[in-house]
mmCIF file of the N, C-alpha and C atoms, coordinates in Angstrom:
data_MODEL
# 
_entry.id   MODEL 
# 
loop_
_atom_site.group_PDB 
_atom_site.id 
_atom_site.type_symbol 
_atom_site.label_atom_id 
_atom_site.label_alt_id 
_atom_site.label_comp_id 
_atom_site.label_asym_id 
_atom_site.label_entity_id 
_atom_site.label_seq_id 
_atom_site.pdbx_PDB_ins_code 
_atom_site.Cartn_x 
_atom_site.Cartn_y 
_atom_site.Cartn_z 
_atom_site.occupancy 
_atom_site.B_iso_or_equiv 
_atom_site.pdbx_formal_charge 
_atom_site.auth_seq_id 
_atom_site.auth_comp_id 
_atom_site.auth_asym_id 
_atom_site.auth_atom_id 
_atom_site.pdbx_PDB_model_num 
ATOM 1   N N  . MET A 1 1  ? -2.242  5.022   22.164  1.00 0.00 ? 1  MET A N  1 
ATOM 2   C CA . MET A 1 1  ? -1.493  5.977   21.378  1.00 0.00 ? 1  MET A CA 1 
ATOM 3   C C  . MET A 1 1  ? -0.223  6.338   22.137  1.00 0.00 ? 1  MET A C  1 
ATOM 4   N N  . THR A 1 2  ? 0.875   6.402   21.447  1.00 0.00 ? 2  THR A N  1 
ATOM 5   C CA . THR A 1 2  ? 2.148   6.720   22.068  1.00 0.00 ? 2  THR A CA 1 
ATOM 6   C C  . THR A 1 2  ? 2.310   8.235   22.231  1.00 0.00 ? 2  THR A C  1 
ATOM 7   N N  . PRO A 1 3  ? 2.922   8.692   23.327  1.00 0.00 ? 3  PRO A N  1 
ATOM 8   C CA . PRO A 1 3  ? 3.117   10.126  23.517  1.00 0.00 ? 3  PRO A CA 1 
ATOM 9   C C  . PRO A 1 3  ? 4.274   10.695  22.678  1.00 0.00 ? 3  PRO A C  1 
ATOM 10  N N  . CYS A 1 4  ? 4.951   9.866   21.899  1.00 0.00 ? 4  CYS A N  1 
ATOM 11  C CA . CYS A 1 4  ? 6.081   10.319  21.082  1.00 0.00 ? 4  CYS A CA 1 
ATOM 12  C C  . CYS A 1 4  ? 5.606   11.313  20.020  1.00 0.00 ? 4  CYS A C  1 
ATOM 13  N N  . ARG A 1 5  ? 6.356   12.376  19.840  1.00 0.00 ? 5  ARG A N  1 
ATOM 14  C CA . ARG A 1 5  ? 6.027   13.388  18.831  1.00 0.00 ? 5  ARG A CA 1 
ATOM 15  C C  . ARG A 1 5  ? 6.785   13.133  17.525  1.00 0.00 ? 5  ARG A C  1 
ATOM 16  N N  . HIS A 1 6  ? 7.459   11.991  17.426  1.00 0.00 ? 6  HIS A N  1 
ATOM 17  C CA . HIS A 1 6  ? 8.200   11.580  16.238  1.00 0.00 ? 6  HIS A CA 1 
ATOM 18  C C  . HIS A 1 6  ? 9.158   12.676  15.764  1.00 0.00 ? 6  HIS A C  1 
ATOM 19  N N  . PRO A 1 7  ? 10.169  13.013  16.588  1.00 0.00 ? 7  PRO A N  1 
ATOM 20  C CA . PRO A 1 7  ? 11.071  14.117  16.275  1.00 0.00 ? 7  PRO A CA 1 
ATOM 21  C C  . PRO A 1 7  ? 11.997  13.858  15.090  1.00 0.00 ? 7  PRO A C  1 
ATOM 22  N N  . GLU A 1 8  ? 12.279  12.594  14.782  1.00 0.00 ? 8  GLU A N  1 
ATOM 23  C CA . GLU A 1 8  ? 13.189  12.296  13.674  1.00 0.00 ? 8  GLU A CA 1 
ATOM 24  C C  . GLU A 1 8  ? 12.611  11.155  12.844  1.00 0.00 ? 8  GLU A C  1 
ATOM 25  N N  . LEU A 1 9  ? 12.170  11.485  11.626  1.00 0.00 ? 9  LEU A N  1 
ATOM 26  C CA . LEU A 1 9  ? 11.598  10.482  10.737  1.00 0.00 ? 9  LEU A CA 1 
ATOM 27  C C  . LEU A 1 9  ? 12.643  10.037  9.720   1.00 0.00 ? 9  LEU A C  1 
ATOM 28  N N  . VAL A 1 10 ? 12.686  8.731   9.492   1.00 0.00 ? 10 VAL A N  1 
ATOM 29  C CA . VAL A 1 10 ? 13.612  8.147   8.540   1.00 0.00 ? 10 VAL A CA 1 
ATOM 30  C C  . VAL A 1 10 ? 12.791  7.628   7.364   1.00 0.00 ? 10 VAL A C  1 
ATOM 31  N N  . LEU A 1 11 ? 13.136  8.047   6.149   1.00 0.00 ? 11 LEU A N  1 
ATOM 32  C CA . LEU A 1 11 ? 12.403  7.641   4.960   1.00 0.00 ? 11 LEU A CA 1 
ATOM 33  C C  . LEU A 1 11 ? 12.705  6.195   4.627   1.00 0.00 ? 11 LEU A C  1 
ATOM 34  N N  . GLY A 1 12 ? 11.655  5.417   4.460   1.00 0.00 ? 12 GLY A N  1 
ATOM 35  C CA . GLY A 1 12 ? 11.798  4.022   4.066   1.00 0.00 ? 12 GLY A CA 1 
ATOM 36  C C  . GLY A 1 12 ? 11.620  3.877   2.570   1.00 0.00 ? 12 GLY A C  1 
ATOM 37  N N  . ARG A 1 13 ? 11.579  2.653   2.117   1.00 0.00 ? 13 ARG A N  1 
ATOM 38  C CA . ARG A 1 13 ? 11.390  2.390   0.691   1.00 0.00 ? 13 ARG A CA 1 
ATOM 39  C C  . ARG A 1 13 ? 9.919   2.527   0.328   1.00 0.00 ? 13 ARG A C  1 
ATOM 40  N N  . ALA A 1 14 ? 9.659   2.965   -0.878  1.00 0.00 ? 14 ALA A N  1 
ATOM 41  C CA . ALA A 1 14 ? 8.281   3.008   -1.379  1.00 0.00 ? 14 ALA A CA 1 
ATOM 42  C C  . ALA A 1 14 ? 7.825   1.574   -1.617  1.00 0.00 ? 14 ALA A C  1 
ATOM 43  N N  . ARG A 1 15 ? 6.577   1.307   -1.294  1.00 0.00 ? 15 ARG A N  1 
ATOM 44  C CA . ARG A 1 15 ? 6.044   -0.035  -1.462  1.00 0.00 ? 15 ARG A CA 1 
ATOM 45  C C  . ARG A 1 15 ? 5.496   -0.220  -2.872  1.00 0.00 ? 15 ARG A C  1 
ATOM 46  N N  . PRO A 1 16 ? 5.816   -1.348  -3.523  1.00 0.00 ? 16 PRO A N  1 
ATOM 47  C CA . PRO A 1 16 ? 5.280   -1.595  -4.861  1.00 0.00 ? 16 PRO A CA 1 
ATOM 48  C C  . PRO A 1 16 ? 3.763   -1.697  -4.823  1.00 0.00 ? 16 PRO A C  1 
ATOM 49  N N  . ARG A 1 17 ? 3.115   -1.206  -5.870  1.00 0.00 ? 17 ARG A N  1 
ATOM 50  C CA . ARG A 1 17 ? 1.656   -1.239  -5.953  1.00 0.00 ? 17 ARG A CA 1 
ATOM 51  C C  . ARG A 1 17 ? 1.240   -1.960  -7.227  1.00 0.00 ? 17 ARG A C  1 
ATOM 52  N N  . TRP A 1 18 ? 0.067   -2.580  -7.176  1.00 0.00 ? 18 TRP A N  1 
ATOM 53  C CA . TRP A 1 18 ? -0.481  -3.322  -8.299  1.00 0.00 ? 18 TRP A CA 1 
ATOM 54  C C  . TRP A 1 18 ? -1.839  -2.746  -8.655  1.00 0.00 ? 18 TRP A C  1 
ATOM 55  N N  . ARG A 1 19 ? -2.154  -2.714  -9.949  1.00 0.00 ? 19 ARG A N  1 
ATOM 56  C CA . ARG A 1 19 ? -3.441  -2.194  -10.422 1.00 0.00 ? 19 ARG A CA 1 
ATOM 57  C C  . ARG A 1 19 ? -4.214  -3.330  -11.078 1.00 0.00 ? 19 ARG A C  1 
ATOM 58  N N  . CYS A 1 20 ? -5.482  -3.474  -10.679 1.00 0.00 ? 20 CYS A N  1 
ATOM 59  C CA . CYS A 1 20 ? -6.360  -4.475  -11.281 1.00 0.00 ? 20 CYS A CA 1 
ATOM 60  C C  . CYS A 1 20 ? -6.696  -4.020  -12.696 1.00 0.00 ? 20 CYS A C  1 
ATOM 61  N N  . ARG A 1 21 ? -6.553  -4.906  -13.656 1.00 0.00 ? 21 ARG A N  1 
ATOM 62  C CA . ARG A 1 21 ? -6.834  -4.560  -15.054 1.00 0.00 ? 21 ARG A CA 1 
ATOM 63  C C  . ARG A 1 21 ? -8.323  -4.532  -15.361 1.00 0.00 ? 21 ARG A C  1 
ATOM 64  N N  . HIS A 1 22 ? -9.143  -4.998  -14.410 1.00 0.00 ? 22 HIS A N  1 
ATOM 65  C CA . HIS A 1 22 ? -10.589 -5.001  -14.630 1.00 0.00 ? 22 HIS A CA 1 
ATOM 66  C C  . HIS A 1 22 ? -11.265 -3.766  -14.043 1.00 0.00 ? 22 HIS A C  1 
ATOM 67  N N  . CYS A 1 23 ? -10.935 -3.419  -12.796 1.00 0.00 ? 23 CYS A N  1 
ATOM 68  C CA . CYS A 1 23 ? -11.630 -2.305  -12.135 1.00 0.00 ? 23 CYS A CA 1 
ATOM 69  C C  . CYS A 1 23 ? -10.731 -1.098  -11.889 1.00 0.00 ? 23 CYS A C  1 
ATOM 70  N N  . GLY A 1 24 ? -9.409  -1.252  -12.005 1.00 0.00 ? 24 GLY A N  1 
ATOM 71  C CA . GLY A 1 24 ? -8.496  -0.137  -11.808 1.00 0.00 ? 24 GLY A CA 1 
ATOM 72  C C  . GLY A 1 24 ? -8.055  0.092   -10.379 1.00 0.00 ? 24 GLY A C  1 
ATOM 73  N N  . LEU A 1 25 ? -8.476  -0.756  -9.445  1.00 0.00 ? 25 LEU A N  1 
ATOM 74  C CA . LEU A 1 25 ? -8.063  -0.612  -8.048  1.00 0.00 ? 25 LEU A CA 1 
ATOM 75  C C  . LEU A 1 25 ? -6.544  -0.708  -7.954  1.00 0.00 ? 25 LEU A C  1 
ATOM 76  N N  . THR A 1 26 ? -5.926  0.219   -7.224  1.00 0.00 ? 26 THR A N  1 
ATOM 77  C CA . THR A 1 26 ? -4.491  0.184   -6.976  1.00 0.00 ? 26 THR A CA 1 
ATOM 78  C C  . THR A 1 26 ? -4.284  -0.189  -5.524  1.00 0.00 ? 26 THR A C  1 
ATOM 79  N N  . ILE A 1 27 ? -3.455  -1.206  -5.275  1.00 0.00 ? 27 ILE A N  1 
ATOM 80  C CA . ILE A 1 27 ? -3.315  -1.782  -3.943  1.00 0.00 ? 27 ILE A CA 1 
ATOM 81  C C  . ILE A 1 27 ? -1.869  -2.224  -3.737  1.00 0.00 ? 27 ILE A C  1 
ATOM 82  N N  . THR A 1 28 ? -1.408  -2.201  -2.496  1.00 0.00 ? 28 THR A N  1 
ATOM 83  C CA . THR A 1 28 ? -0.051  -2.666  -2.212  1.00 0.00 ? 28 THR A CA 1 
ATOM 84  C C  . THR A 1 28 ? -0.017  -4.183  -2.212  1.00 0.00 ? 28 THR A C  1 
ATOM 85  N N  . VAL A 1 29 ? 1.173   -4.718  -2.382  1.00 0.00 ? 29 VAL A N  1 
ATOM 86  C CA . VAL A 1 29 ? 1.355   -6.162  -2.382  1.00 0.00 ? 29 VAL A CA 1 
ATOM 87  C C  . VAL A 1 29 ? 0.945   -6.749  -1.029  1.00 0.00 ? 29 VAL A C  1 
ATOM 88  N N  . GLU A 1 30 ? 1.253   -6.028  0.057   1.00 0.00 ? 30 GLU A N  1 
ATOM 89  C CA . GLU A 1 30 ? 0.892   -6.513  1.390   1.00 0.00 ? 30 GLU A CA 1 
ATOM 90  C C  . GLU A 1 30 ? -0.614  -6.587  1.566   1.00 0.00 ? 30 GLU A C  1 
ATOM 91  N N  . GLU A 1 31 ? -1.328  -5.579  1.071   1.00 0.00 ? 31 GLU A N  1 
ATOM 92  C CA . GLU A 1 31 ? -2.785  -5.559  1.189   1.00 0.00 ? 31 GLU A CA 1 
ATOM 93  C C  . GLU A 1 31 ? -3.433  -6.637  0.325   1.00 0.00 ? 31 GLU A C  1 
ATOM 94  N N  . LEU A 1 32 ? -2.860  -6.904  -0.836  1.00 0.00 ? 32 LEU A N  1 
ATOM 95  C CA . LEU A 1 32 ? -3.416  -7.888  -1.760  1.00 0.00 ? 32 LEU A CA 1 
ATOM 96  C C  . LEU A 1 32 ? -3.198  -9.306  -1.272  1.00 0.00 ? 32 LEU A C  1 
ATOM 97  N N  . GLY A 1 33 ? -1.993  -9.596  -0.787  1.00 0.00 ? 33 GLY A N  1 
ATOM 98  C CA . GLY A 1 33 ? -1.688  -10.961 -0.374  1.00 0.00 ? 33 GLY A CA 1 
ATOM 99  C C  . GLY A 1 33 ? -1.737  -11.899 -1.568  1.00 0.00 ? 33 GLY A C  1 
ATOM 100 N N  . ASP A 1 34 ? -2.293  -13.095 -1.373  1.00 0.00 ? 34 ASP A N  1 
ATOM 101 C CA . ASP A 1 34 ? -2.409  -14.074 -2.447  1.00 0.00 ? 34 ASP A CA 1 
ATOM 102 C C  . ASP A 1 34 ? -3.826  -14.165 -2.986  1.00 0.00 ? 34 ASP A C  1 
ATOM 103 N N  . GLY A 1 35 ? -4.701  -13.272 -2.543  1.00 0.00 ? 35 GLY A N  1 
ATOM 104 C CA . GLY A 1 35 ? -6.096  -13.348 -2.922  1.00 0.00 ? 35 GLY A CA 1 
ATOM 105 C C  . GLY A 1 35 ? -6.426  -12.609 -4.204  1.00 0.00 ? 35 GLY A C  1 
ATOM 106 N N  . PRO A 1 36 ? -7.698  -12.654 -4.595  1.00 0.00 ? 36 PRO A N  1 
ATOM 107 C CA . PRO A 1 36 ? -8.156  -11.928 -5.776  1.00 0.00 ? 36 PRO A CA 1 
ATOM 108 C C  . PRO A 1 36 ? -8.346  -10.448 -5.462  1.00 0.00 ? 36 PRO A C  1 
ATOM 109 N N  . CYS A 1 37 ? -8.681  -9.676  -6.455  1.00 0.00 ? 37 CYS A N  1 
ATOM 110 C CA . CYS A 1 37 ? -8.943  -8.251  -6.273  1.00 0.00 ? 37 CYS A CA 1 
ATOM 111 C C  . CYS A 1 37 ? -10.133 -8.083  -5.327  1.00 0.00 ? 37 CYS A C  1 
ATOM 112 N N  . PRO A 1 38 ? -9.961  -7.391  -4.203  1.00 0.00 ? 38 PRO A N  1 
ATOM 113 C CA . PRO A 1 38 ? -11.059 -7.249  -3.241  1.00 0.00 ? 38 PRO A CA 1 
ATOM 114 C C  . PRO A 1 38 ? -12.219 -6.410  -3.784  1.00 0.00 ? 38 PRO A C  1 
ATOM 115 N N  . GLU A 1 39 ? -11.932 -5.456  -4.665  1.00 0.00 ? 39 GLU A N  1 
ATOM 116 C CA . GLU A 1 39 ? -12.980 -4.610  -5.244  1.00 0.00 ? 39 GLU A CA 1 
ATOM 117 C C  . GLU A 1 39 ? -13.867 -5.419  -6.193  1.00 0.00 ? 39 GLU A C  1 
ATOM 118 N N  . CYS A 1 40 ? -13.249 -6.185  -7.077  1.00 0.00 ? 40 CYS A N  1 
ATOM 119 C CA . CYS A 1 40 ? -14.015 -7.026  -8.012  1.00 0.00 ? 40 CYS A CA 1 
ATOM 120 C C  . CYS A 1 40 ? -14.821 -8.075  -7.256  1.00 0.00 ? 40 CYS A C  1 
ATOM 121 N N  . LEU A 1 41 ? -14.233 -8.638  -6.228  1.00 0.00 ? 41 LEU A N  1 
ATOM 122 C CA . LEU A 1 41 ? -14.924 -9.656  -5.435  1.00 0.00 ? 41 LEU A CA 1 
ATOM 123 C C  . LEU A 1 41 ? -16.118 -9.064  -4.698  1.00 0.00 ? 41 LEU A C  1 
ATOM 124 N N  . ALA A 1 42 ? -15.950 -7.896  -4.104  1.00 0.00 ? 42 ALA A N  1 
ATOM 125 C CA . ALA A 1 42 ? -17.019 -7.285  -3.316  1.00 0.00 ? 42 ALA A CA 1 
ATOM 126 C C  . ALA A 1 42 ? -18.173 -6.776  -4.175  1.00 0.00 ? 42 ALA A C  1 
ATOM 127 N N  . HIS A 1 43 ? -17.857 -6.182  -5.319  1.00 0.00 ? 43 HIS A N  1 
ATOM 128 C CA . HIS A 1 43 ? -18.909 -5.533  -6.101  1.00 0.00 ? 43 HIS A CA 1 
ATOM 129 C C  . HIS A 1 43 ? -19.478 -6.376  -7.239  1.00 0.00 ? 43 HIS A C  1 
ATOM 130 N N  . ARG A 1 44 ? -18.650 -7.290  -7.787  1.00 0.00 ? 44 ARG A N  1 
ATOM 131 C CA . ARG A 1 44 ? -19.139 -8.090  -8.909  1.00 0.00 ? 44 ARG A CA 1 
ATOM 132 C C  . ARG A 1 44 ? -19.124 -9.582  -8.638  1.00 0.00 ? 44 ARG A C  1 
ATOM 133 N N  . GLY A 1 45 ? -18.543 -9.983  -7.506  1.00 0.00 ? 45 GLY A N  1 
ATOM 134 C CA . GLY A 1 45 ? -18.462 -11.398 -7.172  1.00 0.00 ? 45 GLY A CA 1 
ATOM 135 C C  . GLY A 1 45 ? -17.465 -12.170 -8.020  1.00 0.00 ? 45 GLY A C  1 
ATOM 136 N N  . GLU A 1 46 ? -16.559 -11.457 -8.702  1.00 0.00 ? 46 GLU A N  1 
ATOM 137 C CA . GLU A 1 46 ? -15.565 -12.091 -9.568  1.00 0.00 ? 46 GLU A CA 1 
ATOM 138 C C  . GLU A 1 46 ? -14.237 -12.237 -8.835  1.00 0.00 ? 46 GLU A C  1 
ATOM 139 N N  . HIS A 1 47 ? -13.533 -13.307 -9.109  1.00 0.00 ? 47 HIS A N  1 
ATOM 140 C CA . HIS A 1 47 ? -12.224 -13.569 -8.508  1.00 0.00 ? 47 HIS A CA 1 
ATOM 141 C C  . HIS A 1 47 ? -11.124 -13.173 -9.492  1.00 0.00 ? 47 HIS A C  1 
ATOM 142 N N  . CYS A 1 48 ? -11.004 -11.891 -9.767  1.00 0.00 ? 48 CYS A N  1 
ATOM 143 C CA . CYS A 1 48 ? -10.014 -11.374 -10.728 1.00 0.00 ? 48 CYS A CA 1 
ATOM 144 C C  . CYS A 1 48 ? -8.620  -11.417 -10.114 1.00 0.00 ? 48 CYS A C  1 
ATOM 145 N N  . ARG A 1 49 ? -7.680  -11.920 -10.878 1.00 0.00 ? 49 ARG A N  1 
ATOM 146 C CA . ARG A 1 49 ? -6.282  -11.977 -10.449 1.00 0.00 ? 49 ARG A CA 1 
ATOM 147 C C  . ARG A 1 49 ? -5.362  -11.404 -11.524 1.00 0.00 ? 49 ARG A C  1 
ATOM 148 N N  . ASP A 1 50 ? -5.902  -10.541 -12.362 1.00 0.00 ? 50 ASP A N  1 
ATOM 149 C CA . ASP A 1 50 ? -5.144  -9.956  -13.461 1.00 0.00 ? 50 ASP A CA 1 
ATOM 150 C C  . ASP A 1 50 ? -4.673  -8.561  -13.056 1.00 0.00 ? 50 ASP A C  1 
ATOM 151 N N  . PHE A 1 51 ? -3.410  -8.459  -12.603 1.00 0.00 ? 51 PHE A N  1 
ATOM 152 C CA . PHE A 1 51 ? -2.844  -7.212  -12.102 1.00 0.00 ? 51 PHE A CA 1 
ATOM 153 C C  . PHE A 1 51 ? -1.636  -6.806  -12.916 1.00 0.00 ? 51 PHE A C  1 
ATOM 154 N N  . GLU A 1 52 ? -1.356  -5.502  -12.919 1.00 0.00 ? 52 GLU A N  1 
ATOM 155 C CA . GLU A 1 52 ? -0.124  -4.988  -13.510 1.00 0.00 ? 52 GLU A CA 1 
ATOM 156 C C  . GLU A 1 52 ? 0.581   -4.153  -12.455 1.00 0.00 ? 52 GLU A C  1 
ATOM 157 N N  . GLU A 1 53 ? 1.905   -4.221  -12.444 1.00 0.00 ? 53 GLU A N  1 
ATOM 158 C CA . GLU A 1 53 ? 2.673   -3.439  -11.481 1.00 0.00 ? 53 GLU A CA 1 
ATOM 159 C C  . GLU A 1 53 ? 2.712   -1.994  -11.940 1.00 0.00 ? 53 GLU A C  1 
ATOM 160 N N  . THR A 1 54 ? 2.416   -1.077  -11.027 1.00 0.00 ? 54 THR A N  1 
ATOM 161 C CA . THR A 1 54 ? 2.395   0.346   -11.377 1.00 0.00 ? 54 THR A CA 1 
ATOM 162 C C  . THR A 1 54 ? 3.708   1.022   -11.070 1.00 0.00 ? 54 THR A C  1 
ATOM 163 N N  . GLY A 1 55 ? 4.588   0.373   -10.362 1.00 0.00 ? 55 GLY A N  1 
ATOM 164 C CA . GLY A 1 55 ? 5.844   0.996   -9.967  1.00 0.00 ? 55 GLY A CA 1 
ATOM 165 C C  . GLY A 1 55 ? 5.631   1.843   -8.730  1.00 0.00 ? 55 GLY A C  1 
ATOM 166 N N  . ASN A 1 56 ? 6.555   2.757   -8.481  1.00 0.00 ? 56 ASN A N  1 
ATOM 167 C CA . ASN A 1 56 ? 6.500   3.562   -7.273  1.00 0.00 ? 56 ASN A CA 1 
ATOM 168 C C  . ASN A 1 56 ? 6.323   5.042   -7.549  1.00 0.00 ? 56 ASN A C  1 
ATOM 169 N N  . ALA A 1 57 ? 6.154   5.423   -8.788  1.00 0.00 ? 57 ALA A N  1 
ATOM 170 C CA . ALA A 1 57 ? 6.019   6.836   -9.112  1.00 0.00 ? 57 ALA A CA 1 
ATOM 171 C C  . ALA A 1 57 ? 4.559   7.249   -9.071  1.00 0.00 ? 57 ALA A C  1 
ATOM 172 N N  . GLY A 1 58 ? 4.337   8.527   -8.896  1.00 0.00 ? 58 GLY A N  1 
ATOM 173 C CA . GLY A 1 58 ? 2.991   9.063   -9.004  1.00 0.00 ? 58 GLY A CA 1 
ATOM 174 C C  . GLY A 1 58 ? 2.047   8.635   -7.917  1.00 0.00 ? 58 GLY A C  1 
ATOM 175 N N  . GLY A 1 59 ? 2.282   9.028   -6.690  1.00 0.00 ? 59 GLY A N  1 
ATOM 176 C CA . GLY A 1 59 ? 1.338   8.770   -5.619  1.00 0.00 ? 59 GLY A CA 1 
ATOM 177 C C  . GLY A 1 59 ? 1.552   7.474   -4.870  1.00 0.00 ? 59 GLY A C  1 
ATOM 178 N N  . ALA A 1 60 ? 2.634   6.798   -5.136  1.00 0.00 ? 60 ALA A N  1 
ATOM 179 C CA . ALA A 1 60 ? 2.888   5.561   -4.400  1.00 0.00 ? 60 ALA A CA 1 
ATOM 180 C C  . ALA A 1 60 ? 3.177   5.895   -2.943  1.00 0.00 ? 60 ALA A C  1 
ATOM 181 N N  . ALA A 1 61 ? 2.724   5.042   -2.069  1.00 0.00 ? 61 ALA A N  1 
ATOM 182 C CA . ALA A 1 61 ? 2.895   5.284   -0.642  1.00 0.00 ? 61 ALA A CA 1 
ATOM 183 C C  . ALA A 1 61 ? 4.368   5.185   -0.256  1.00 0.00 ? 61 ALA A C  1 
ATOM 184 N N  . ARG A 1 62 ? 4.784   6.064   0.598   1.00 0.00 ? 62 ARG A N  1 
ATOM 185 C CA . ARG A 1 62 ? 6.125   6.004   1.163   1.00 0.00 ? 62 ARG A CA 1 
ATOM 186 C C  . ARG A 1 62 ? 5.972   5.786   2.655   1.00 0.00 ? 62 ARG A C  1 
ATOM 187 N N  . ALA A 1 63 ? 6.846   4.999   3.188   1.00 0.00 ? 63 ALA A N  1 
ATOM 188 C CA . ALA A 1 63 ? 6.790   4.713   4.610   1.00 0.00 ? 63 ALA A CA 1 
ATOM 189 C C  . ALA A 1 63 ? 7.924   5.441   5.321   1.00 0.00 ? 63 ALA A C  1 
ATOM 190 N N  . TYR A 1 64 ? 7.590   6.043   6.439   1.00 0.00 ? 64 TYR A N  1 
ATOM 191 C CA . TYR A 1 64 ? 8.575   6.675   7.303   1.00 0.00 ? 64 TYR A CA 1 
ATOM 192 C C  . TYR A 1 64 ? 8.595   5.899   8.606   1.00 0.00 ? 64 TYR A C  1 
ATOM 193 N N  . ARG A 1 65 ? 9.735   5.928   9.273   1.00 0.00 ? 65 ARG A N  1 
ATOM 194 C CA . ARG A 1 65 ? 9.852   5.286   10.575  1.00 0.00 ? 65 ARG A CA 1 
ATOM 195 C C  . ARG A 1 65 ? 10.403  6.310   11.545  1.00 0.00 ? 65 ARG A C  1 
ATOM 196 N N  . CYS A 1 66 ? 9.796   6.357   12.727  1.00 0.00 ? 66 CYS A N  1 
ATOM 197 C CA . CYS A 1 66 ? 10.277  7.265   13.764  1.00 0.00 ? 66 CYS A CA 1 
ATOM 198 C C  . CYS A 1 66 ? 11.521  6.653   14.399  1.00 0.00 ? 66 CYS A C  1 
ATOM 199 N N  . ALA A 1 67 ? 12.615  7.405   14.399  1.00 0.00 ? 67 ALA A N  1 
ATOM 200 C CA . ALA A 1 67 ? 13.855  6.917   14.974  1.00 0.00 ? 67 ALA A CA 1 
ATOM 201 C C  . ALA A 1 67 ? 13.774  6.791   16.496  1.00 0.00 ? 67 ALA A C  1 
ATOM 202 N N  . ALA A 1 68 ? 12.872  7.550   17.119  1.00 0.00 ? 68 ALA A N  1 
ATOM 203 C CA . ALA A 1 68 ? 12.756  7.526   18.576  1.00 0.00 ? 68 ALA A CA 1 
ATOM 204 C C  . ALA A 1 68 ? 11.928  6.343   19.090  1.00 0.00 ? 68 ALA A C  1 
ATOM 205 N N  . CYS A 1 69 ? 10.767  6.093   18.490  1.00 0.00 ? 69 CYS A N  1 
ATOM 206 C CA . CYS A 1 69 ? 9.894   5.046   19.028  1.00 0.00 ? 69 CYS A CA 1 
ATOM 207 C C  . CYS A 1 69 ? 9.688   3.867   18.082  1.00 0.00 ? 69 CYS A C  1 
ATOM 208 N N  . GLY A 1 70 ? 10.125  3.983   16.825  1.00 0.00 ? 70 GLY A N  1 
ATOM 209 C CA . GLY A 1 70 ? 10.003  2.881   15.874  1.00 0.00 ? 70 GLY A CA 1 
ATOM 210 C C  . GLY A 1 70 ? 8.665   2.791   15.157  1.00 0.00 ? 70 GLY A C  1 
ATOM 211 N N  . ALA A 1 71 ? 7.766   3.755   15.372  1.00 0.00 ? 71 ALA A N  1 
ATOM 212 C CA . ALA A 1 71 ? 6.443   3.726   14.734  1.00 0.00 ? 71 ALA A CA 1 
ATOM 213 C C  . ALA A 1 71 ? 6.585   3.888   13.222  1.00 0.00 ? 71 ALA A C  1 
ATOM 214 N N  . ARG A 1 72 ? 5.726   3.203   12.481  1.00 0.00 ? 72 ARG A N  1 
ATOM 215 C CA . ARG A 1 72 ? 5.707   3.339   11.026  1.00 0.00 ? 72 ARG A CA 1 
ATOM 216 C C  . ARG A 1 72 ? 4.617   4.328   10.635  1.00 0.00 ? 72 ARG A C  1 
ATOM 217 N N  . ILE A 1 73 ? 4.958   5.282   9.770   1.00 0.00 ? 73 ILE A N  1 
ATOM 218 C CA . ILE A 1 73 ? 4.028   6.306   9.331   1.00 0.00 ? 73 ILE A CA 1 
ATOM 219 C C  . ILE A 1 73 ? 3.977   6.247   7.813   1.00 0.00 ? 73 ILE A C  1 
ATOM 220 N N  . ASP A 1 74 ? 2.787   5.983   7.257   1.00 0.00 ? 74 ASP A N  1 
ATOM 221 C CA . ASP A 1 74 ? 2.620   5.898   5.806   1.00 0.00 ? 74 ASP A CA 1 
ATOM 222 C C  . ASP A 1 74 ? 2.186   7.237   5.252   1.00 0.00 ? 74 ASP A C  1 
ATOM 223 N N  . TRP A 1 75 ? 2.716   7.579   4.096   1.00 0.00 ? 75 TRP A N  1 
ATOM 224 C CA . TRP A 1 75 ? 2.400   8.844   3.431   1.00 0.00 ? 75 TRP A CA 1 
ATOM 225 C C  . TRP A 1 75 ? 2.007   8.516   2.008   1.00 0.00 ? 75 TRP A C  1 
ATOM 226 N N  . GLU A 1 76 ? 0.883   9.056   1.577   1.00 0.00 ? 76 GLU A N  1 
ATOM 227 C CA . GLU A 1 76 ? 0.433   8.821   0.198   1.00 0.00 ? 76 GLU A CA 1 
ATOM 228 C C  . GLU A 1 76 ? 0.587   10.077  -0.607  1.00 0.00 ? 76 GLU A C  1 
# 
């Protein structure tokens, strides 16, 4: 853990999120990658790839970066 207290945070871009049309899981593009919905796969054994983009409004994660140490801080 870094001893930096993150004195100056810089707001980054909100990350696009995708929602599975089968189970409703909302996930970032980075977390999803090229694979199927992890929730459908884990609980039903299905390889669902039917997603819709939810945009960045309403609870989308925003990323901040500390100007002093460069750490990324996610906010939901």
